[in-house]
N, C-alpha and C positions, 0 to 999 in steps of 0.2 A: 352165213359163212361162219365156220367154226374152226378153231385151231386145237390141236390135240397133243397129248404127250407122246404119241407115236411119230411125231414130226410131220404129220400130214394135215393140210388144210382142206376142208371139205365144203362144197357148195351144196346147199339144200334148196328145194322148191317148197316153201312153206305155204304157198297159195292153194294147195290141194284141199285143205280143210280136213283131210284124213288124220287119224290119230298118229299114223306113221308118216313122217315127211319123206318126200322122194329125193333120193340122192342124185345130184346132177353131174358133179365133176369133183376131181381132187387134184391138188397141187402139191408136188413133192420135190423138195430140194434141200430143206433144212436137215440138220443132223441130230437135233435135240428138240425138246418140248417147244411148241409154238405158244408164246406168251401174249401175243397181240395180233389182231387183224384190224386194219383200218382202211375203209374205202376213201377215195379221193372225192371230196365234195364238189369239185369243179369238173372232173373228168370221170364219168360214171363207170367206165370199164377198168379203171386202174385201182389197185389196192396194194397195201403194204402188209408184210408179215415181219414180226420181230420174234427172235428165238433165243433160247438158252444156249445156242451154239455161238452167240455173240454177233450174229449178222442181222441186218435188215434187208429184206428183198422186196423189190417192186415187181408187180405182176400185172398182166393184162388178162382179163377174164376169158378172152378168146383164145388164149394159148396156155394149155396145161403143161406143155412140154418143158419149159424152162422160164425162169424169171427174166424180166427185162434188164434188171440190174441187181447187183449184190453189193451192199455197203458193209464194210468190215470195220471193226474197232481198231483204233490206232494205239491203244494202251499197252501196258506191259503184261497184263494178266492173261493167262491162258484159260482161266475159268470165268471170263467175263460173260454176263448174261444180259440180254436186252429185256427190259421190263415194260417199256412203253414206246410207242411210235405215234407220230401225228403229222398230218399235212399242214403246212403253212402256205396257204394258197395252192396253186397248181404246180409250183416249181420248187418248193422247198420241203425237205423231210427233216423232222426233228425226232431224235431218239434219246432215251436215257436208260441207264442200266445199273449194274451192280457196283460200278465205280463211283456212283453219285454225281456224275457229270452229264451234261447235256451236249449232244452232237448235233450240228446243223449242216445239212448237205443241200446244195443247190443243184437241181437237175439241169444238165446241159452246160454247167460250168466246168472249166478245166483247171 
């Protein structure tokens, strides 16, 4: 899985052994460069994307149409960028970005 400056995440089949890898799917919802893609180590179909648009999105590999959730930055800056995302177990998402702060989100918490 790769993130690109055209704001698209692409899934590739690298098992083919061919010099050109086979494109399998693409996930589009971000507005700017994808800075991070992270799979959930506990739930193999879930992954996160972080972007220079200031959002973190949670996706299911089986649904290219739309992310399961979008996490937005609560800061004052309109030019906030997400640089890193990480799973903390299967139910917490950690992200950091251009404001030098860390955000922790719990899935299912209100």
